[in-house]
N, C-alpha and C positions, 0 to 999 in steps of 0.2 A: 504493500500499499504506500502510495506517495501522497504527501500533503502539498497542496498548492501554497506558494509563498504567502498568499493572502490569509491562509489558515494559521500562520504563526501567531498573529495577535490573539486569535481566539484560544490557541493553546497556552499562550502566556496568561490570558485571563483565567483559564482553568488552573494553571499553576498557582496564581495568586490566591484563588479560592482554597486549594488544597493546603498551601502554606499558611493560610490565615485561620485554619480551623483550630479550635482549642484542642489541647492534647487528648482529652478524653473522647473527642469525636474524630481523631485523626484517621485518615484513610490513605490508601495507596494511590500513587499516580496511575492514570490509565495507561494501557499497554503501548499506545502510539508514541508516548514520550521516550520509549526505548527502541522503537523500530523505524521511526520516520527519518530518512536521510536529510531532508531539508531542515528539520529541527536540530539534528546533530550539527549540521554546518552552522546553524544559528548559534548554538551553544559555543562552538569553537570561536566564532567571530566576536561574540559579545562578551564572553568572560573567560573561557578556558585558556585561550592564548594570552591572556593578560594576568593570569594567576601564578602564584609560586608553586613549583612542582619539585618534589624530592627526586633526586637523581641517584643517590646512593649514600655511602658512608665515607667520612673523611679519611679513616684509616685504611681505606682501599688504596689510597695514594699517599703513603707515609713520607716518601722522600722526594727531593727535587727531581723533576723529569718523569715521575710516575704519573700515569694517565689511564683513563678508560673513556670509551666513547658512548654516546647515547643519542637520542633524538627526541625533540618535542615538536609534534605536528610536522611542518615541512622543514624544520631546522635541524640539520645534523650538528651534534655538539661534541666538543673535545673538553673533557674535565681533567685538568692538569694541576700539579703542584709546582709552583715556580721556585726559582733559586732563593727568593726571599721568604719562602715557606707558605706563601698565600695560595689558596685554592682559587683557580679561575675557571670560568666556563667560556670557551672560545668557539668560534665558528669553525667547524671541521670541514672546510673546503678551501682549496688553494685560490688565491685572489686572481690568478691568471685565467684559468678556464673552468674552475669549479670542481676539480678532481678532489675526492676525499683524501685527507692527509693521513688518517690512521683508522685502524679497525681494531675492535676488541680492547685489549688492555696491554700495558707494558711499561717500559721505562726508556727514555731516550734523552740525548743531549739536544737534538734538533728534530723537528718534524720536516721531512723531506718529501716533496711531491713526487710520486712515482711516474708522472707524465713528462714534466719538463725540468725537474730537479730544483724548483724554487724551494727554499728552506726558510724555516721560521724557528725562533727561539722559544723557550719554555713559557715566556709571557706573551707569545703571539707576535713578537716583533719580526718583521722581515729581515732575514740575515743575508740572503743571496738570491739573485734572480739572474741566472747566466745569460749573457749576451743582451741584456736589456738596459745597460747603463745609459744609452742614448735615447731611451724611450720614456724617460721621466719616471721610472719606477723607483720609488724610494720607500724607506721605512715609514715615512709620514703618510704616504698615499696607499701603500699596499700591505700594511700589517693586518693581522687577523682581527676582525671585529670581536668584541666581547659582550657578554650578556650579564645583567645583574646577578650576583651570586652571594649567598649567605651560608655560613656554617652555624648550625644551632644544635646543641646537644649531640654533636657528632654526625648529624645529617647534613648533606649538601643539597641546597635548594637553588633553583634557577628560575628566572622570569624572562620571557621574551619581550616584555614591555620596558623600554629604556627609562621610563618615568615611573616605574612601579614603586609603590609605597614600601618602606622597609618592612620586613616580615617579623623579625625578632621582638620588637616592641609590643606586638599583638599577642604574644604567646606566654604571657605571665601565668595565667591559670593552668595551662598545659604544663608549663615548667614546674609549677607547684605539685601537680599530680604525679609527675615523673621524678621529682627531686631526689627522693630517698633511694631510687634505683641507680642513680648516677649513670644515666643513659649514655652520656658523652664519653664515659671511660670504658665502655664495653668494647671488646675487640672483635673485628670481623672474622668469621669462620669460613663462609662460603657465599657466593652469589649465583643466582640462576636467572634465566630469561626464558619466557614462554609466550606463546600467542594463544589467546582464548577467543572463541567465537561467541562473544556476548557484548552487550552494551556496557559502557564503563560504569554507569550508575548501578547496574545489577550487582557488580562485584562489590562496590562500596556498601550497598545495602546488605548483601549477604554476609560480608565480613563483620558488619557492625550490628548484627542482631543475634540475640541468643536463642530466639524462638526455635531455630532449626537444629540446634546443637545435638540434642538427644535423638532426633529423628534421622538426620542425615549422617551423623557420626557416632553410631551406637557403640562401636568398639574403639575408635580412635580418640574421641574427645569426651564422650559421655562419662567415662569412669573418672575423669579429672575435672571436667567443667560441664556438669549437667545443667540443662536449661533452668531447672527449678531454683538453683542457687544463684543465678546471675542477677545482678543489680545495676540499674542505671547509675552512672556517675556524673562527673562534672561536664559542663559544656558552656560554650559562649559562641560568639559570632564566627570564630575561627575553627572550632573543633567540637567534636562530641566524643563521649567515651562511655564504656561500661566495664564492670568488674565481673569476670568469670571466676567465681569462688570455688575452691576445692572442697569436696566433702571430707568429713573427719576420717573416713575409711581410706582416703588416698594417701599414699606415701609422700614423703618430702620431695619437693622439686628443687631443693638446694637452698643454701644460706644466702648467697648474694652479697650485696654491699653492706658494710657496717652501717647501722642506723636504720635499716629496714625494720618496720614493725612486723610482728607475727602475722597480723592481718594482711600486710602487703606480701609476705612470703607465701601466704596461703591463697593466692589468687593470681590470675593473669589480668592485666589491665589493658584493655583494647581501646584504641583511639583512632579516629579519622581526623587528620588535619586537612580541612577542605581545600580543594576538591578531590584530590587523587592520591593522597598518601593514607594507607591503612597499616596499622601495626599492632603487635601483641608484645607487651612488656611484662616479663616475669622476673623473678629474682635472679636467675642465672642465664636467662635466654631472652633475646630480643629478635623478633622477626618483623621485618618491615617490607611492605609491598609498595612499589611505585607503579601506578597505572598510567600508561600512555594510550589515550583514545586514538585509534587509527581510522575507524569508520563507525557507522551507527551500530554495527554488530560485530566489531572486532577490536581487541585491545592487545597491546604488548604489556606484559607484566614482568617487571624486574624485581626480584625479591632477594633480600640479604638476611643472613643469620649471624648474630653476634652473641658473645657470651661474656660472663663476668669472670675475669681472671682465668685461673686454671682449675677451677673447682670441678668441672665436668671432665671426665677422661675422654680420650679420642673416641673410644667405643661408644660412650654415652652420647657424644655429639653426633656420631654417625646414626645412632638410633633416633635421635631427635630429628635429624634431617630426613630420614626415611619416613618418620611419622608425619612430618609436614608435607612431604610429597604425596602421601596417601590422603591426607586431609584435603589438599588442593585438588587431587584427582576426584574425590567425592564431590566437592563443591563445583568443580568445572563441569562434571557430567550433568549435574542438576541445572546449572545456569545455561549451558548450551542447549539442553532440551527445552528449557523455558523460552529461550530466545526465539526458537522456531515457531512458537505458538503465540507470542505476545502481539503479533500483528492482527490477530483475530478481532473481528468486530465485537466479540464477546469478551475480549481480554478485560479482566476485572479492575475495579477501583474499590476493592473491599476494605474493611476496617483494619487498622493496625492493631496488633496485640498490645496488651498493657505495657506501661512505660518501661518496666524492667526488662522486657523482651524485645520491644520494637520502638521504644521512645527515642532511640538514637536516629531512627529513620525519620521521625517527625522533625528532629533537629536538622537533618540533612535537607529535608524539603523546605524548611524555613530558610536555610542557606540558599538553596536554588531560587526561592522566591525573591530574595534580596538582589538577585542578579538580573532580573527582568527589568526593563525600563519602566518608569512610572507610567501609569495609565493616564490617558488623555481625557477619558470620559468616565463617569461614575461606573464602578464595578457592577456588572450585571450578573445575575445568577447564571451559572453554567451547569447543565446536567452532566451526570457521569457519562463518560464515553463508553 
């Protein structure tokens, strides 16, 4: 199903209605918000391409010249640590003909284009352009463009908007929630990249609701994070969160950082930093997902696993990695099946579960509602799609 451009205002009207509902009356967005390609392009143009997105962890690039590559929408990115120790996000294409300069990850003194051997330093400065001296090619005119970049709690964030508001000043409450875990001091264990055939919002909602835990993950998650023990936690305009509490019968998941309370050790704290970072923070393990929307029904997911010190053995870490792969497989199977049916004219806009189970989705809808332009006419009632 394709929506005419003229339908976008009516869909925005519907989003305002859903986002404006009181929590006890909260309901799901209609299916077309997850399947309409024109509305997806509208999301990208109006807010997704202007928001902060998590690219990975700072200790993935611990030394000068260490780098990894990524992409946000149409922009190929080069994430590199410079000689001054700063993390930078650079454009990953040569200024001559647009050839990518690097792939994957590694460490280098210079980035050398494989097409015509133009080379760039670790801060993106042009170092050499063979046989171009008489063509006006200089460091001032042909160095690599950079994008706004911030490192917060060990996460690397980038924004494609050169005039983006700083991110860190908005994250005080989230910082308080994570403070005892000492998230910024956790060390990277492994990173993975996958493509899922689902809408980006579906994965955000799935990760951030506890309602499905005992149903979809009866053997992987239910023994440690059953639905019934989950509780809604802190939220503000920048994020939402909930606590997946462990039952008394569950064994210890580790001690973690000094200063953690017993309550914090006995739970996983899940949060979404709007719009596309979702993460699970536990005493000894941090798993963070960076969602890159590619199309209305396709996303690239880059996820990292970090741990506290050396408390977990290598075998234990391998077991945790295997567990998360299985959890992801279970979620991915459900979301990809659902994506194939959300275009139905009968795709529901049903009620959300109580706040401890799906209150985070209500927070997410309110975030989405704040991204639509102000209405020019009084809000009219819009029936469910």
